N, C-alpha and C positions, 0 to 999 in steps of 0.2 A: 504494500500500500504506500505508494510514493506520490508526492504532489509537488508542484512548483513552490519555491519559497515565496513567490509573489501571489500565490493563490490565497483568497480570503477564507476559503473553507475546503473541506475535503471533497474530492470528486464523488459523484453518486456511486461509482463502482467501489471506491475505497470505503465509503460509509456503509454500503450494503454488505460488504465483506465483514466489516466490524460488527454489524448487527447479527451476522451469522454466528458470531461468538456470544453476543449479548444474550441471545435467546436460550442459551444453555444454563442460565441461572436457575436456581430453584424457585418455586412459587408454591403458594399454599394449594395443596391437592393438585398440583400441576395445572393450575388455572391459567397461567401465562397472561396476567392482566396488564400487559405493556404494549405500547406503540412507540414508534420512532419516526421522526420526520426531519428532513433537511430544511434548513432555513437559509436566508440570504447570507448570514454571517456565521453559520454553524449548524447546530442540530438541537432537537428537543427530545427528551424522554417524557412520555405521557402515560397517565393512568387510563386504561380502558375500563370505564365504569360498567360497561355491559358485561364484563367478565369478572366483576367482583362478586364474591359468594355472599349472598344476602344473609343467610343463617349462620354460617361459619365465621363471617367477617363483617358484621353489620356496620362498623365504623370505618372500614377500609384500611385499617392500620396494617394488617398482614399483607394486603395487596400493595401498599406503599413500600413495605419492606421488600417484597418481591421485586418491585420495579427498581428499588435502590440496588439490589443485587445485580440486576441486569445492567444498570448504569455503570456499576463497577467493571463488569466484564467488557462493556463497550469502551470505557476509558482505557482499560488494559490492552484491548485489541488495537486501539488507535495508537497507543504508545509503542506497541510492538511493531507497528508499521512505520514508526519514525516520525509521526506527527501527533504528539500527545495532546490531550484536550485540557483546557481549563473549563471550569464550570461554576455556575451559581444555582442555588436552589430557588425555585419559583413557587407560585401558589396556584390553587385550583387544579385542573386536570393536567396542566403542564408542570411536571415535577422538577426537571432540571433543564437548564439551557447550557449547551457546550459550544465552545469555539476553539479553533486551533491555536495551540501555543507554538513556540519556536521548534523548528525541526531539530531532532537529536536522536542518536542511537538509543535503543531501549537499554535499560540497565540489566545486569545479570538477573536480579530479582524479578524484574518485569518479564524477562524471557521465561524464567522458570514457572512463574505463576500462570503466564499465558498458556504455556504448554499443558497445564493442568485443567484448563477450562473444559475440554471435551472428555477428560478422564474422570473428573469429579462427579460423584453421584451420591444420592442419599441412601444410607443403609437402613432398610426397613426390616431387617432380620436380626437374629441374635448376634452378639459379639463373642469372640474367642476369649478365653480366660488367660490372656497374655498381658503382662505388664507393659504399660506405655513408658517410653524413655523418659527419665526424670526431667530432661531439659525441655520436653515438648510444651508443657504449660506456659513456660516463660516465652517461648517463641510464638505461641498462639496469642498470648495476651498482648505482645508487642504488635502483632498484626492488627488486632482490634484497635489499639491506640493510634496506629498510623491513620486510621479512618475516623477518628473521633469517638470510638467506642470503648467500652470497658468489659473485660472478660473476668468474672470472678469465679474461681474454682471452688466447688463444694467439697470441703474436707471434713472428715470425721463421720462416724456412723450415725450420730444423732442428727446432724445436718442433712445427711443423705436420706435418712428415714423421713425427715420432715418434708423434703422436696418430693420424695416418692409418693407420700401421702397426698400432697397437693395435686400432683399429676393425676393420681387415681380419682380424687374427688372431683376435679375439673372434668375429667373424662366421663364420669358417671352423670354429672349434671348436664353435660352436652348431649349425651345419648338419650337422656330423658326427654329432650325436646324433639317432638316428631319432625319439625321442619329441619332441624340440624341432621337428624338421622337420615332423613330422605336425601338431603344434599350430599351427605357423605356416601351414601349408596350410589348416587348418580355419578360421583367422581371416581368410584371403583368400577372402571369401565367393563371389566370382564373380557377385554380384547386387547392383545398386545400391539395390534397394528394401529390403534387409535392415536391421533396426534395430540391428545390432551387426556387429562385424568391419569389414574394409576392402573395400569394393566396388571394381570395376574402374575406375570414373571417379575415385575418390579415391586409387587405388593409385599413380598416376604411371607414367611409362614405366619399363621394365625398367632396372636399373642398367647403366651402361656401364663397361667395364674401365678406361677412361681417366679416370674421375672421381677427383677429389682425395680425397673422403671417400665411403666405401662406403655406399650406401643399401641398406636391406632390400628384398628382392624380394617384392612382394605380388601378383605375377602380371601386372604391366602389360606391354603390348606393347612389344617392342624395335624400334628403328629407328635409323638413323644419327645422327639429330639429338638423341638423348638424352644425348650426351656433355656433361659439365659444363665449360663453357668458362671459368669463373672460376678463375683460378690463385691468387688471393689472397683466399680467403674470410675472413669475419669469424666466428671460432669462439671459443666460451668453454666453460669447465667450471663447472657449478653445484655448489656445495658448501654444507654446513652444518657447524657444529661439533657433532660427536656422530654416532653411528651406530646408535642404538637405534630401535625402532619409532616412537616419537613424533617422532624427528628426521626420519624419512622423511616424516611428515605435514607437518612444518614446511617441509621441502624442497619439497613439493607446493604449499604456499601461496606460497612464494617464486617457484617456477617460474611459476605462473599470473600473478602480478603482473608478472613479466618478459615473459611472452608477450603479455599485454594491452597492456603499455607498448610492446612492439615493434609490435603492430598499430596502436596510436595514432600511432606514428612512420611508418607506411606500410611497415613491413618484414615480409617473410615469414620464417618460422622453421621449421627442420627440427630434429628431435630424434634423437639417436643414443644408445640405451641399451645397445648391445652391449658396450662396454668396461666398464660397471659391472655387467652381469649375470653376467660370468664372474669369480669371485673373484680368481683369479691375475692376470688382466688389470687388474682394478680396483686391486690393490695396485701394479702397475707404473704405472698412471695416477696414483695418488696421489703417487708419487715423481717422475714425469716432468714434470708440468706445474705448476711453481711449488709452493711449500709451502702448498697450499690445505687447507681442512678436508676432511672426508670427501666424496669426489666422488659425486654423485648422478646426473648426466646431462650429456651433451655437447650443446651447442646451436650452431646455425649461423644467422646472420642475413644477410639480403640482399633482393634484389628478384626476384620470380618472378610469373608469371601466377597469378591465382586459379584453383584447381582445384575439383573437386567436393568438397563437405563430406561427412564421414561422418555417418550418421544416429544418432539416439539413441532409446532406449526411452521410451515414454510416462511422464509424471510419475507416473501412478497405479501403475506397476510398481515404482517405487523408494520409495514412501511407505509407512511402517508398519514395525513391528518385524520 
């Protein structure tokens, strides 16, 4: 992706190529609530309100986190092409505006993280009972800080038990809502070829009651080996300072930087949004796990087999106003 030093913005071809990486960001139940458009002086990342999940995400916070993750991928791809982006947060459906910065070669870190974009995927299955390298939490926390986030690791059996109970309680409250349960079933597509939602191969095995942290059930087959054998998982809460719409976008960029860093370290990652999707549980989470900024997501890191990736819509479907 090269462009003339006199060009005011990226070429349509260079921008479309970068969007091809942006869409591999994670999104709530693989809803892909983003759009991208070229402008006279740069580009915009937009929230597609038609793809926001009304029952799972009534205030759109998780959709904005998803778009922030896609924006980070977009920025990384543009940097890897030699013309990194500057950006500012916007309001309304336009979440970020980007414009080209000076040309420069990508840094070694940008190259490594960019290589992880197509390799990173969410682990929806059990983790192996293998210890994570002791230096990994420090590296992951630094990745969050680079994008204005904070990653607080949950240490000690009491704190982990409290967090696990909050996840279970939030999951039970959500499933008791018929609208939520119906929306979750609709996102469990039952077809691996679907370009959105969670297909059976990516769903992972059904949750086991003996697991430490409750996974969402996307319709995977249950069997005796699905029990999570790891009793000391590496778990963290991602937060940012502030709880407005633009803060959710910042959280998404911090999230994706952490996820790609984890992939670069050879780690699998699982995400638990249940305790931050239920307002009362989120308040309890804010008080229970260290004096952190506003919690946005719970993450678990470890080792797990590579599972099937969820699909993405074609780039042409997400380009334009």
